[in-house]
C-alpha positions as CSV (number, residue, x, y, z in Angstrom):
1,X,-40.0,24.6,39.5
2,X,-37.4,25.4,41.7
3,X,-34.6,28.2,40.2
4,X,-31.7,25.7,41.1
5,X,-33.3,23.2,38.5
6,X,-33.8,25.9,35.6
7,X,-30.0,27.4,36.0
8,X,-28.1,25.1,33.9
9,X,-30.7,23.8,31.6
10,X,-30.2,24.0,27.7
11,X,-31.8,26.3,25.7
12,X,-33.1,25.4,22.4
13,X,-34.7,27.8,19.8
14,X,-38.0,26.7,17.8
15,X,-35.5,25.1,15.0
16,X,-34.8,22.5,17.7
17,X,-30.8,24.5,17.7
18,X,-29.0,24.6,21.4
19,X,-28.3,27.7,21.2
20,X,-26.8,28.2,24.7
21,X,-27.8,27.4,29.2
22,X,-29.3,29.0,31.4
23,X,-27.6,31.0,33.5
24,X,-29.7,33.4,35.6
25,X,-33.2,33.6,36.9
26,X,-34.6,37.4,37.4
27,X,-38.0,37.9,39.0
28,X,-40.0,41.1,39.4
29,X,-41.1,41.1,43.4
30,X,-43.7,43.8,44.2
31,X,-42.1,46.1,46.8
32,X,-45.2,47.0,48.6
33,X,-48.3,45.3,49.5
34,X,-48.6,41.9,48.6
35,X,-45.6,40.3,51.0
36,X,-46.1,36.5,50.9
37,X,-48.0,36.1,48.2
38,X,-47.0,33.6,45.4
39,X,-45.7,34.7,42.8
40,X,-47.4,34.6,39.1
41,X,-46.2,34.2,35.8
42,X,-46.2,37.6,35.1
43,X,-43.6,38.2,37.6
44,X,-40.7,36.6,36.4
45,X,-39.3,39.1,34.0
46,X,-36.0,37.7,32.4
47,X,-34.2,34.4,32.0
48,X,-30.6,35.2,31.3
49,X,-28.2,32.4,29.1
50,X,-25.3,32.6,28.1
51,X,-23.8,30.9,24.6
52,X,-20.2,30.1,23.4
53,X,-19.0,31.0,19.9
54,X,-15.7,30.1,19.4
55,X,-13.6,31.4,22.5
56,X,-16.6,34.7,22.9
57,X,-19.6,34.3,25.7
58,X,-22.0,35.9,25.0
59,X,-25.1,36.7,27.4
60,X,-28.7,36.9,26.0
61,X,-32.4,37.6,27.8
62,X,-35.5,35.9,27.6
63,X,-38.7,37.2,28.0
64,X,-41.4,35.3,29.3
65,X,-43.3,35.7,26.3
66,X,-40.3,33.8,24.3
67,X,-40.3,30.7,26.2
68,X,-42.7,27.6,24.8
69,X,-41.8,24.9,27.4
70,X,-39.3,24.5,30.6
71,X,-39.0,20.4,31.3
72,X,-35.5,18.9,30.1
73,X,-34.5,22.0,28.9
74,X,-35.8,25.2,27.8
75,X,-37.6,25.3,24.4
76,X,-38.3,29.1,22.8
77,X,-40.7,29.8,20.4
78,X,-38.3,32.4,18.5
79,X,-35.3,32.0,16.6
80,X,-31.9,32.7,18.4
81,X,-31.6,35.6,16.1
82,X,-34.9,37.2,17.6
83,X,-33.4,37.4,21.1
84,X,-31.7,40.8,22.6
85,X,-27.8,40.5,23.9
86,X,-27.1,41.6,27.0
């Protein structure tokens, strides 16, 4: 899936509650040796998403192991309160 398709997706926690939208994708790109090699899922380090709480916007980081699936939305396998904020 292209990063442009991921950014803007709704984020839903394991209780089915919408908690925000993906705002950024960070990749861990090897600096040596593997130039031109495809990235593995282990190279995706963090997805960031923003959550509006009243007038405030708060940013959270999602680790790959916290993601259950990505499709029409990003489904997490954790609750919102188990995600670290930036």
